[in-house]
N, CA, C, O and the ligand as a Tripos MOL2 file, in Angstrom:
@<TRIPOS>MOLECULE
protein
  269   267    68     0     0
PROTEIN
NO_CHARGES

@<TRIPOS>ATOM
      1 N         110.3800    8.9050  -36.2320 N.3       1 MET1
      2 CA        110.3890    8.2990  -34.8920 C.3       1 MET1
      3 C         109.7560    9.2530  -33.8750 C.2       1 MET1
      4 O         110.1150   10.4280  -33.7980 O.2       1 MET1
      5 N         108.8230    8.7310  -33.1090 N.am      2 THR2
      6 CA        108.1650    9.5670  -32.1040 C.3       2 THR2
      7 C         108.9600    9.5440  -30.7960 C.2       2 THR2
      8 O         109.8450    8.7140  -30.5870 O.2       2 THR2
      9 N         108.6070   10.4770  -29.9440 N.am      3 LEU3
     10 CA        109.3190   10.5780  -28.6610 C.3       3 LEU3
     11 C         109.1510    9.3040  -27.8280 C.2       3 LEU3
     12 O         110.0820    8.8360  -27.1730 O.2       3 LEU3
     13 N         107.9190    8.7570  -27.8770 N.am      4 SER4
     14 CA        107.6760    7.5610  -27.0720 C.3       4 SER4
     15 C         108.4940    6.3790  -27.5870 C.2       4 SER4
     16 O         108.9150    5.5130  -26.8200 O.2       4 SER4
     17 N         108.7090    6.3640  -28.9020 N.am      5 GLU5
     18 CA        109.5410    5.3010  -29.4770 C.3       5 GLU5
     19 C         110.9870    5.4400  -29.0170 C.2       5 GLU5
     20 O         111.6440    4.4520  -28.6910 O.2       5 GLU5
     21 N         111.4690    6.6710  -28.9940 N.am      6 ILE6
     22 CA        112.8440    6.9250  -28.5400 C.3       6 ILE6
     23 C         112.9810    6.5170  -27.0720 C.2       6 ILE6
     24 O         113.9600    5.8820  -26.6780 O.2       6 ILE6
     25 N         111.9880    6.8910  -26.2790 N.am      7 THR7
     26 CA        112.0190    6.5630  -24.8510 C.3       7 THR7
     27 C         112.0140    5.0480  -24.6550 C.2       7 THR7
     28 O         112.7400    4.5150  -23.8150 O.2       7 THR7
     29 N         111.1830    4.3660  -25.4440 N.am      8 ALA8
     30 CA        111.1190    2.9050  -25.3350 C.3       8 ALA8
     31 C         112.4670    2.2980  -25.6930 C.2       8 ALA8
     32 O         112.9350    1.3650  -25.0410 O.2       8 ALA8
     33 N         113.0890    2.8420  -26.7440 N.am      9 GLY9
     34 CA        114.4000    2.3470  -27.1620 C.3       9 GLY9
     35 C         115.4380    2.5650  -26.0900 C.2       9 GLY9
     36 O         116.2610    1.6880  -25.8250 O.2       9 GLY9
     37 N         115.4060    3.7340  -25.4680 N.am     10 ALA10
     38 CA        116.3700    4.0570  -24.4120 C.3      10 ALA10
     39 C         116.1650    3.1500  -23.2090 C.2      10 ALA10
     40 O         117.1220    2.7270  -22.5610 O.2      10 ALA10
     41 N         114.9060    2.8580  -22.9230 N.am     11 LYS11
     42 CA        114.6160    1.9970  -21.7750 C.3      11 LYS11
     43 C         115.1430    0.5790  -22.0260 C.2      11 LYS11
     44 O         115.6990   -0.0750  -21.1440 O.2      11 LYS11
     45 N         114.9400    0.1400  -23.2710 N.am     12 GLU12
     46 CA        115.4210   -1.1820  -23.6480 C.3      12 GLU12
     47 C         116.9370   -1.2620  -23.4830 C.2      12 GLU12
     48 O         117.4820   -2.2450  -22.9800 O.2      12 GLU12
     49 N         117.6000   -0.1870  -23.9290 N.am     13 TRP13
     50 CA        119.0570   -0.1250  -23.8490 C.3      13 TRP13
     51 C         119.5120   -0.1410  -22.3920 C.2      13 TRP13
     52 O         120.4770   -0.8200  -22.0400 O.2      13 TRP13
     53 N         118.8060    0.6140  -21.5490 N.am     14 LEU14
     54 CA        119.1360    0.6540  -20.1250 C.3      14 LEU14
     55 C         118.9180   -0.7090  -19.4850 C.2      14 LEU14
     56 O         119.6980   -1.1390  -18.6350 O.2      14 LEU14
     57 N         117.8450   -1.3870  -19.9040 N.am     15 ASP15
     58 CA        117.5670   -2.7210  -19.3870 C.3      15 ASP15
     59 C         118.6990   -3.6740  -19.7490 C.2      15 ASP15
     60 O         119.1210   -4.4970  -18.9370 O.2      15 ASP15
     61 N         119.1880   -3.5470  -20.9940 N.am     16 THR16
     62 CA        120.2960   -4.3850  -21.4440 C.3      16 THR16
     63 C         121.5280   -4.1180  -20.5990 C.2      16 THR16
     64 O         122.2190   -5.0460  -20.1790 O.2      16 THR16
     65 N         121.7960   -2.8460  -20.3530 N.am     17 LEU17
     66 CA        122.9410   -2.4770  -19.5250 C.3      17 LEU17
     67 C         122.8150   -3.0630  -18.1280 C.2      17 LEU17
     68 O         123.7640   -3.6360  -17.5930 O.2      17 LEU17
     69 N         121.6320   -2.9140  -17.5450 N.am     18 ALA18
     70 CA        121.3830   -3.4120  -16.1970 C.3      18 ALA18
     71 C         121.5560   -4.9220  -16.1530 C.2      18 ALA18
     72 O         122.0960   -5.4770  -15.1960 O.2      18 ALA18
     73 N         121.0830   -5.5760  -17.2170 N.am     19 LEU19
     74 CA        121.1960   -7.0290  -17.2990 C.3      19 LEU19
     75 C         122.6720   -7.4360  -17.3780 C.2      19 LEU19
     76 O         123.1110   -8.3570  -16.6900 O.2      19 LEU19
     77 N         123.4230   -6.7380  -18.2230 N.am     20 GLU20
     78 CA        124.8400   -7.0540  -18.3680 C.3      20 GLU20
     79 C         125.5840   -6.8260  -17.0620 C.2      20 GLU20
     80 O         126.4460   -7.6170  -16.6810 O.2      20 GLU20
     81 N         125.2470   -5.7460  -16.3850 N.am     21 LYS21
     82 CA        125.8850   -5.4340  -15.1100 C.3      21 LYS21
     83 C         125.5640   -6.5350  -14.1160 C.2      21 LYS21
     84 O         126.4330   -7.0070  -13.3820 O.2      21 LYS21
     85 N         124.2890   -6.9390  -14.1060 N.am     22 ASN22
     86 CA        123.8410   -7.9780  -13.2010 C.3      22 ASN22
     87 C         124.5640   -9.2930  -13.4850 C.2      22 ASN22
     88 O         124.9930   -9.9870  -12.5620 O.2      22 ASN22
     89 N         124.6960   -9.6300  -14.7760 N.am     23 VAL23
     90 CA        125.3520  -10.8810  -15.1460 C.3      23 VAL23
     91 C         126.8140  -10.8670  -14.7190 C.2      23 VAL23
     92 O         127.3020  -11.8480  -14.1580 O.2      23 VAL23
     93 N         127.5250   -9.7570  -14.9790 N.am     24 SER24
     94 CA        128.9320   -9.7120  -14.5940 C.3      24 SER24
     95 C         129.0820   -9.7530  -13.0760 C.2      24 SER24
     96 O         130.0650  -10.2750  -12.5490 O.2      24 SER24
     97 N         128.0930   -9.1950  -12.3850 N.am     25 GLU25
     98 CA        128.1000   -9.2510  -10.9250 C.3      25 GLU25
     99 C         127.9410  -10.6930  -10.4670 C.2      25 GLU25
    100 O         128.6370  -11.1650   -9.5680 O.2      25 GLU25
    101 N         126.9830  -11.3920  -11.1270 N.am     26 GLN26
    102 CA        126.7360  -12.8030  -10.8000 C.3      26 GLN26
    103 C         127.9850  -13.6340  -11.0880 C.2      26 GLN26
    104 O         128.3420  -14.5230  -10.3150 O.2      26 GLN26
    105 N         128.6490  -13.3350  -12.2150 N.am     27 ILE27
    106 CA        129.8490  -14.0840  -12.5830 C.3      27 ILE27
    107 C         130.9450  -13.8570  -11.5470 C.2      27 ILE27
    108 O         131.6190  -14.8000  -11.1320 O.2      27 ILE27
    109 N         131.1220  -12.5960  -11.1270 N.am     28 SER28
    110 CA        132.1760  -12.2930  -10.1590 C.3      28 SER28
    111 C         131.9110  -12.9530   -8.8110 C.2      28 SER28
    112 O         132.8360  -13.2230   -8.0450 O.2      28 SER28
    113 N         130.6390  -13.2080   -8.5360 N.am     29 LYS29
    114 CA        130.2810  -13.8940   -7.2900 C.3      29 LYS29
    115 C         130.3060  -15.4080   -7.4690 C.2      29 LYS29
    116 O         130.0810  -16.1550   -6.5160 O.2      29 LYS29
    117 N         130.5810  -15.8610   -8.6970 N.am     30 GLY30
    118 CA        130.6110  -17.2800   -8.9710 C.3      30 GLY30
    119 C         129.2290  -17.8820   -9.0930 C.2      30 GLY30
    120 O         129.0550  -19.0940   -8.9660 O.2      30 GLY30
    121 N         128.2320  -17.0200   -9.3440 N.am     31 LYS31
    122 CA        126.8640  -17.5310   -9.4330 C.3      31 LYS31
    123 C         126.4110  -17.7180  -10.8680 C.2      31 LYS31
    124 O         125.3370  -18.2620  -11.1240 O.2      31 LYS31
    125 N         127.2400  -17.2610  -11.8080 N.am     32 ALA32
    126 CA        126.8580  -17.3950  -13.2060 C.3      32 ALA32
    127 C         128.0230  -17.9660  -14.0120 C.2      32 ALA32
    128 O         129.1940  -17.8020  -13.6680 O.2      32 ALA32
    129 N         127.6540  -18.6360  -15.0880 N.am     33 CYS33
    130 CA        128.6450  -19.2750  -15.9570 C.3      33 CYS33
    131 C         129.5880  -18.2280  -16.5580 C.2      33 CYS33
    132 O         129.1470  -17.1970  -17.0640 O.2      33 CYS33
    133 N         130.8950  -18.5130  -16.4930 N.am     34 LEU34
    134 CA        131.8980  -17.5950  -17.0320 C.3      34 LEU34
    135 C         131.7640  -17.4350  -18.5380 C.2      34 LEU34
    136 O         132.1510  -16.4090  -19.0980 O.2      34 LEU34
    137 N         131.2190  -18.4460  -19.1850 N.am     35 TYR35
    138 CA        131.1470  -18.4100  -20.6440 C.3      35 TYR35
    139 C         129.8440  -17.8040  -21.1470 C.2      35 TYR35
    140 O         129.8680  -16.9010  -21.9830 O.2      35 TYR35
    141 N         128.7080  -18.2860  -20.6520 N.am     36 CYS36
    142 CA        127.4290  -17.8390  -21.2080 C.3      36 CYS36
    143 C         126.6170  -16.9720  -20.2480 C.2      36 CYS36
    144 O         125.6170  -16.3770  -20.6500 O.2      36 CYS36
    145 N         127.0360  -16.8950  -18.9840 N.am     37 GLY37
    146 CA        126.3310  -16.0340  -18.0420 C.3      37 GLY37
    147 C         125.0910  -16.6560  -17.4320 C.2      37 GLY37
    148 O         124.3520  -16.0040  -16.6950 O.2      37 GLY37
    149 N         124.8700  -17.9300  -17.7490 N.am     38 LYS38
    150 CA        123.7180  -18.6270  -17.1860 C.3      38 LYS38
    151 C         123.9520  -18.8820  -15.6980 C.2      38 LYS38
    152 O         125.0760  -19.1130  -15.2530 O.2      38 LYS38
    153 N         122.8680  -18.8320  -14.9570 N.am     39 GLU39
    154 CA        122.9800  -19.0420  -13.5210 C.3      39 GLU39
    155 C         123.4600  -20.4620  -13.2160 C.2      39 GLU39
    156 O         123.0310  -21.4210  -13.8580 O.2      39 GLU39
    157 N         124.3330  -20.5850  -12.2540 N.am     40 ILE40
    158 CA        124.8740  -21.9010  -11.8930 C.3      40 ILE40
    159 C         124.2870  -22.3480  -10.5650 C.2      40 ILE40
    160 O         124.1840  -21.5800   -9.6090 O.2      40 ILE40
    161 N         123.9100  -23.6060  -10.5430 N.am     41 GLU41
    162 CA        123.4900  -24.2160   -9.2840 C.3      41 GLU41
    163 C         124.7620  -24.7400   -8.6270 C.2      41 GLU41
    164 O         125.3380  -25.7330   -9.0700 O.2      41 GLU41
    165 N         125.1910  -24.0660   -7.5740 N.am     42 GLN42
    166 CA        126.4280  -24.4860   -6.9300 C.3      42 GLN42
    167 C         126.1900  -25.7150   -6.0510 C.2      42 GLN42
    168 O         125.1600  -25.8290   -5.3860 O.2      42 GLN42
    169 N         127.1590  -26.6290   -6.0620 N.am     43 PRO43
    170 CA        127.0050  -27.7990   -5.1930 C.3      43 PRO43
    171 C         127.1490  -27.3930   -3.7280 C.2      43 PRO43
    172 O         127.9010  -26.4730   -3.4040 O.2      43 PRO43
    173 N         126.4410  -28.0680   -2.8620 N.am     44 ALA44
    174 CA        126.4820  -27.7410   -1.4290 C.3      44 ALA44
    175 C         127.8700  -27.9870   -0.8600 C.2      44 ALA44
    176 O         128.3240  -27.2920    0.0490 O.2      44 ALA44
    177 N         128.5330  -28.9970   -1.4210 N.am     45 THR45
    178 CA        129.8870  -29.3020   -0.9580 C.3      45 THR45
    179 C         130.8390  -29.2960   -2.1370 C.2      45 THR45
    180 O         130.4210  -29.3300   -3.2940 O.2      45 THR45
    181 N         132.1290  -29.2500   -1.8260 N.am     46 GLY46
    182 CA        133.1360  -29.3060   -2.8780 C.3      46 GLY46
    183 C         133.4310  -27.9460   -3.4750 C.2      46 GLY46
    184 O         132.9700  -26.9150   -2.9850 O.2      46 GLY46
    185 N         134.2110  -27.9660   -4.5450 N.am     47 ARG47
    186 CA        134.6440  -26.7220   -5.1740 C.3      47 ARG47
    187 C         133.5060  -26.0700   -5.9470 C.2      47 ARG47
    188 O         132.7560  -26.7570   -6.6410 O.2      47 ARG47
    189 N         133.3710  -24.7490   -5.8340 N.am     48 PRO48
    190 CA        132.3250  -24.0700   -6.6000 C.3      48 PRO48
    191 C         132.5890  -24.1530   -8.0950 C.2      48 PRO48
    192 O         133.7340  -24.0880   -8.5430 O.2      48 PRO48
    193 N         131.5230  -24.2970   -8.8510 N.am     49 LYS49
    194 CA        131.6450  -24.4170  -10.3050 C.3      49 LYS49
    195 C         131.7500  -23.0350  -10.9380 C.2      49 LYS49
    196 O         131.1850  -22.0640  -10.4340 O.2      49 LYS49
    197 N         132.4750  -22.9580  -12.0440 N.am     50 LYS50
    198 CA        132.5980  -21.6930  -12.7630 C.3      50 LYS50
    199 C         131.7770  -21.7010  -14.0420 C.2      50 LYS50
    200 O         131.5350  -20.6500  -14.6350 O.2      50 LYS50
    201 N         131.3560  -22.8630  -14.4590 N.am     51 PHE51
    202 CA        130.6180  -22.9900  -15.7160 C.3      51 PHE51
    203 C         129.3570  -23.8080  -15.4880 C.2      51 PHE51
    204 O         129.2910  -24.6600  -14.6010 O.2      51 PHE51
    205 N         128.3390  -23.5170  -16.3310 N.am     52 CYS52
    206 CA        127.0690  -24.2220  -16.1790 C.3      52 CYS52
    207 C         127.1620  -25.6320  -16.7330 C.2      52 CYS52
    208 O         126.4240  -26.5230  -16.3120 O.2      52 CYS52
    209 N         128.0680  -25.8320  -17.6740 N.am     53 SER53
    210 CA        128.1690  -27.1440  -18.2900 C.3      53 SER53
    211 C         129.5900  -27.4000  -18.7800 C.2      53 SER53
    212 O         130.4180  -26.4930  -18.8680 O.2      53 SER53
    213 N         129.8390  -28.6540  -19.0900 N.am     54 GLU54
    214 CA        131.1340  -29.0620  -19.6320 C.3      54 GLU54
    215 C         131.3890  -28.3780  -20.9750 C.2      54 GLU54
    216 O         132.5200  -28.0180  -21.3000 O.2      54 GLU54
    217 N         130.3150  -28.2060  -21.7460 N.am     55 THR55
    218 CA        130.4240  -27.5470  -23.0580 C.3      55 THR55
    219 C         130.9550  -26.1290  -22.8940 C.2      55 THR55
    220 O         131.8690  -25.7190  -23.6100 O.2      55 THR55
    221 N         130.3830  -25.3730  -21.9480 N.am     56 CYS56
    222 CA        130.8190  -24.0010  -21.7200 C.3      56 CYS56
    223 C         132.2600  -23.9700  -21.2290 C.2      56 CYS56
    224 O         133.0380  -23.1040  -21.6320 O.2      56 CYS56
    225 N         132.6120  -24.8970  -20.3730 N.am     57 ARG57
    226 CA        133.9740  -24.9580  -19.8370 C.3      57 ARG57
    227 C         134.9670  -25.1420  -20.9760 C.2      57 ARG57
    228 O         135.9810  -24.4490  -21.0510 O.2      57 ARG57
    229 N         134.6590  -26.0930  -21.8680 N.am     58 ARG58
    230 CA        135.5400  -26.3690  -23.0000 C.3      58 ARG58
    231 C         135.6410  -25.1600  -23.9230 C.2      58 ARG58
    232 O         136.7250  -24.7960  -24.3770 O.2      58 ARG58
    233 N         134.4750  -24.5380  -24.1950 N.am     59 ARG59
    234 CA        134.4680  -23.3730  -25.0980 C.3      59 ARG59
    235 C         135.2620  -22.2260  -24.5110 C.2      59 ARG59
    236 O         136.0040  -21.5420  -25.2150 O.2      59 ARG59
    237 N         135.1000  -22.0220  -23.2180 N.am     60 TRP60
    238 CA        135.8160  -20.9300  -22.5500 C.3      60 TRP60
    239 C         137.3160  -21.1480  -22.6750 C.2      60 TRP60
    240 O         138.0630  -20.2260  -23.0020 O.2      60 TRP60
    241 N         137.7500  -22.3830  -22.4090 N.am     61 TRP61
    242 CA        139.1680  -22.6830  -22.4870 C.3      61 TRP61
    243 C         139.6920  -22.5320  -23.9050 C.2      61 TRP61
    244 O         140.8310  -22.1160  -24.1120 O.2      61 TRP61
    245 N         138.8480  -22.8760  -24.8920 N.am     62 ARG62
    246 CA        139.2580  -22.7300  -26.2780 C.3      62 ARG62
    247 C         139.4940  -21.2420  -26.6010 C.2      62 ARG62
    248 O         140.4590  -20.8790  -27.2740 O.2      62 ARG62
    249 N         138.5910  -20.4040  -26.1030 N.am     63 VAL63
    250 CA        138.7010  -18.9560  -26.3530 C.3      63 VAL63
    251 C         139.9130  -18.3810  -25.6360 C.2      63 VAL63
    252 O         140.6010  -17.5140  -26.1760 O.2      63 VAL63
    253 N         140.1810  -18.8590  -24.4170 N.am     64 HIS64
    254 CA        141.2370  -18.2680  -23.5960 C.3      64 HIS64
    255 C         142.5640  -18.9960  -23.7080 C.2      64 HIS64
    256 O         143.5280  -18.6750  -23.0120 O.2      64 HIS64
    257 N         142.5980  -19.9790  -24.5930 N.am     65 GLN65
    258 CA        143.8350  -20.7290  -24.7650 C.3      65 GLN65
    259 C         144.8930  -19.8640  -25.4370 C.2      65 GLN65
    260 O         144.6050  -19.1620  -26.4060 O.2      65 GLN65
    261 N         146.1170  -19.9150  -24.9200 N.am     66 THR66
    262 CA        147.2120  -19.1930  -25.5830 C.3      66 THR66
    263 C         148.2760  -20.2140  -25.9640 C.2      66 THR66
    264 O         148.9080  -20.8340  -25.1090 O.2      66 THR66
    265 N         148.4530  -20.3670  -27.2460 N.am     67 ILE67
    266 CA        149.4550  -21.3220  -27.7320 C.3      67 ILE67
    267 C         150.6120  -20.5720  -28.3790 C.2      67 ILE67
    268 O         151.5630  -21.1930  -28.8530 O.2      67 ILE67
    269 ZN        127.3910  -21.7320  -19.6120 Zn       68 ZN68
@<TRIPOS>BOND
     1     1     2 1
     2     2     3 1
     3     3     4 2
     4     3     5 am
     5     5     6 1
     6     6     7 1
     7     7     8 2
     8     7     9 am
     9     9    10 1
    10    10    11 1
    11    11    12 2
    12    11    13 am
    13    13    14 1
    14    14    15 1
    15    15    16 2
    16    15    17 am
    17    17    18 1
    18    18    19 1
    19    19    20 2
    20    19    21 am
    21    21    22 1
    22    22    23 1
    23    23    24 2
    24    23    25 am
    25    25    26 1
    26    26    27 1
    27    27    28 2
    28    27    29 am
    29    29    30 1
    30    30    31 1
    31    31    32 2
    32    31    33 am
    33    33    34 1
    34    34    35 1
    35    35    36 2
    36    35    37 am
    37    37    38 1
    38    38    39 1
    39    39    40 2
    40    39    41 am
    41    41    42 1
    42    42    43 1
    43    43    44 2
    44    43    45 am
    45    45    46 1
    46    46    47 1
    47    47    48 2
    48    47    49 am
    49    49    50 1
    50    50    51 1
    51    51    52 2
    52    51    53 am
    53    53    54 1
    54    54    55 1
    55    55    56 2
    56    55    57 am
    57    57    58 1
    58    58    59 1
    59    59    60 2
    60    59    61 am
    61    61    62 1
    62    62    63 1
    63    63    64 2
    64    63    65 am
    65    65    66 1
    66    66    67 1
    67    67    68 2
    68    67    69 am
    69    69    70 1
    70    70    71 1
    71    71    72 2
    72    71    73 am
    73    73    74 1
    74    74    75 1
    75    75    76 2
    76    75    77 am
    77    77    78 1
    78    78    79 1
    79    79    80 2
    80    79    81 am
    81    81    82 1
    82    82    83 1
    83    83    84 2
    84    83    85 am
    85    85    86 1
    86    86    87 1
    87    87    88 2
    88    87    89 am
    89    89    90 1
    90    90    91 1
    91    91    92 2
    92    91    93 am
    93    93    94 1
    94    94    95 1
    95    95    96 2
    96    95    97 am
    97    97    98 1
    98    98    99 1
    99    99   100 2
   100    99   101 am
   101   101   102 1
   102   102   103 1
   103   103   104 2
   104   103   105 am
   105   105   106 1
   106   106   107 1
   107   107   108 2
   108   107   109 am
   109   109   110 1
   110   110   111 1
   111   111   112 2
   112   111   113 am
   113   113   114 1
   114   114   115 1
   115   115   116 2
   116   115   117 am
   117   117   118 1
   118   118   119 1
   119   119   120 2
   120   119   121 am
   121   121   122 1
   122   122   123 1
   123   123   124 2
   124   123   125 am
   125   125   126 1
   126   126   127 1
   127   127   128 2
   128   127   129 am
   129   129   130 1
   130   130   131 1
   131   131   132 2
   132   131   133 am
   133   133   134 1
   134   134   135 1
   135   135   136 2
   136   135   137 am
   137   137   138 1
   138   138   139 1
   139   139   140 2
   140   139   141 am
   141   141   142 1
   142   142   143 1
   143   143   144 2
   144   143   145 am
   145   145   146 1
   146   146   147 1
   147   147   148 2
   148   147   149 am
   149   149   150 1
   150   150   151 1
   151   151   152 2
   152   151   153 am
   153   153   154 1
   154   154   155 1
   155   155   156 2
   156   155   157 am
   157   157   158 1
   158   158   159 1
   159   159   160 2
   160   159   161 am
   161   161   162 1
   162   162   163 1
   163   163   164 2
   164   163   165 am
   165   165   166 1
   166   166   167 1
   167   167   168 2
   168   167   169 am
   169   169   170 1
   170   170   171 1
   171   171   172 2
   172   171   173 am
   173   173   174 1
   174   174   175 1
   175   175   176 2
   176   175   177 am
   177   177   178 1
   178   178   179 1
   179   179   180 2
   180   179   181 am
   181   181   182 1
   182   182   183 1
   183   183   184 2
   184   183   185 am
   185   185   186 1
   186   186   187 1
   187   187   188 2
   188   187   189 am
   189   189   190 1
   190   190   191 1
   191   191   192 2
   192   191   193 am
   193   193   194 1
   194   194   195 1
   195   195   196 2
   196   195   197 am
   197   197   198 1
   198   198   199 1
   199   199   200 2
   200   199   201 am
   201   201   202 1
   202   202   203 1
   203   203   204 2
   204   203   205 am
   205   205   206 1
   206   206   207 1
   207   207   208 2
   208   207   209 am
   209   209   210 1
   210   210   211 1
   211   211   212 2
   212   211   213 am
   213   213   214 1
   214   214   215 1
   215   215   216 2
   216   215   217 am
   217   217   218 1
   218   218   219 1
   219   219   220 2
   220   219   221 am
   221   221   222 1
   222   222   223 1
   223   223   224 2
   224   223   225 am
   225   225   226 1
   226   226   227 1
   227   227   228 2
   228   227   229 am
   229   229   230 1
   230   230   231 1
   231   231   232 2
   232   231   233 am
   233   233   234 1
   234   234   235 1
   235   235   236 2
   236   235   237 am
   237   237   238 1
   238   238   239 1
   239   239   240 2
   240   239   241 am
   241   241   242 1
   242   242   243 1
   243   243   244 2
   244   243   245 am
   245   245   246 1
   246   246   247 1
   247   247   248 2
   248   247   249 am
   249   249   250 1
   250   250   251 1
   251   251   252 2
   252   251   253 am
   253   253   254 1
   254   254   255 1
   255   255   256 2
   256   255   257 am
   257   257   258 1
   258   258   259 1
   259   259   260 2
   260   259   261 am
   261   261   262 1
   262   262   263 1
   263   263   264 2
   264   263   265 am
   265   265   266 1
   266   266   267 1
   267   267   268 2
@<TRIPOS>SUBSTRUCTURE
     1 MET1         2 RESIDUE 1 A MET
     2 THR2         6 RESIDUE 1 A THR
     3 LEU3        10 RESIDUE 1 A LEU
     4 SER4        14 RESIDUE 1 A SER
     5 GLU5        18 RESIDUE 1 A GLU
     6 ILE6        22 RESIDUE 1 A ILE
     7 THR7        26 RESIDUE 1 A THR
     8 ALA8        30 RESIDUE 1 A ALA
     9 GLY9        34 RESIDUE 1 A GLY
    10 ALA10       38 RESIDUE 1 A ALA
    11 LYS11       42 RESIDUE 1 A LYS
    12 GLU12       46 RESIDUE 1 A GLU
    13 TRP13       50 RESIDUE 1 A TRP
    14 LEU14       54 RESIDUE 1 A LEU
    15 ASP15       58 RESIDUE 1 A ASP
    16 THR16       62 RESIDUE 1 A THR
    17 LEU17       66 RESIDUE 1 A LEU
    18 ALA18       70 RESIDUE 1 A ALA
    19 LEU19       74 RESIDUE 1 A LEU
    20 GLU20       78 RESIDUE 1 A GLU
    21 LYS21       82 RESIDUE 1 A LYS
    22 ASN22       86 RESIDUE 1 A ASN
    23 VAL23       90 RESIDUE 1 A VAL
    24 SER24       94 RESIDUE 1 A SER
    25 GLU25       98 RESIDUE 1 A GLU
    26 GLN26      102 RESIDUE 1 A GLN
    27 ILE27      106 RESIDUE 1 A ILE
    28 SER28      110 RESIDUE 1 A SER
    29 LYS29      114 RESIDUE 1 A LYS
    30 GLY30      118 RESIDUE 1 A GLY
    31 LYS31      122 RESIDUE 1 A LYS
    32 ALA32      126 RESIDUE 1 A ALA
    33 CYS33      130 RESIDUE 1 A CYS
    34 LEU34      134 RESIDUE 1 A LEU
    35 TYR35      138 RESIDUE 1 A TYR
    36 CYS36      142 RESIDUE 1 A CYS
    37 GLY37      146 RESIDUE 1 A GLY
    38 LYS38      150 RESIDUE 1 A LYS
    39 GLU39      154 RESIDUE 1 A GLU
    40 ILE40      158 RESIDUE 1 A ILE
    41 GLU41      162 RESIDUE 1 A GLU
    42 GLN42      166 RESIDUE 1 A GLN
    43 PRO43      170 RESIDUE 1 A PRO
    44 ALA44      174 RESIDUE 1 A ALA
    45 THR45      178 RESIDUE 1 A THR
    46 GLY46      182 RESIDUE 1 A GLY
    47 ARG47      186 RESIDUE 1 A ARG
    48 PRO48      190 RESIDUE 1 A PRO
    49 LYS49      194 RESIDUE 1 A LYS
    50 LYS50      198 RESIDUE 1 A LYS
    51 PHE51      202 RESIDUE 1 A PHE
    52 CYS52      206 RESIDUE 1 A CYS
    53 SER53      210 RESIDUE 1 A SER
    54 GLU54      214 RESIDUE 1 A GLU
    55 THR55      218 RESIDUE 1 A THR
    56 CYS56      222 RESIDUE 1 A CYS
    57 ARG57      226 RESIDUE 1 A ARG
    58 ARG58      230 RESIDUE 1 A ARG
    59 ARG59      234 RESIDUE 1 A ARG
    60 TRP60      238 RESIDUE 1 A TRP
    61 TRP61      242 RESIDUE 1 A TRP
    62 ARG62      246 RESIDUE 1 A ARG
    63 VAL63      250 RESIDUE 1 A VAL
    64 HIS64      254 RESIDUE 1 A HIS
    65 GLN65      258 RESIDUE 1 A GLN
    66 THR66      262 RESIDUE 1 A THR
    67 ILE67      266 RESIDUE 1 A ILE
    68 ZN68       269 GROUP 0 **** ****
């Protein structure tokens, strides 16, 4: 492995970290889906959405269900 390859790998890893940080930031602001992290188009009126779709909402509840 060459130095440039290592640097490229490290940059990729940092990009992933930055992306994850950004996604969790978006989620905490209610701008991204709680389940998949996809950006949510919030309705102008009414309650803000937490999930991008009904599928994600159901999956999230399945994961977080405590029986
Ligand atoms: Zn989603």
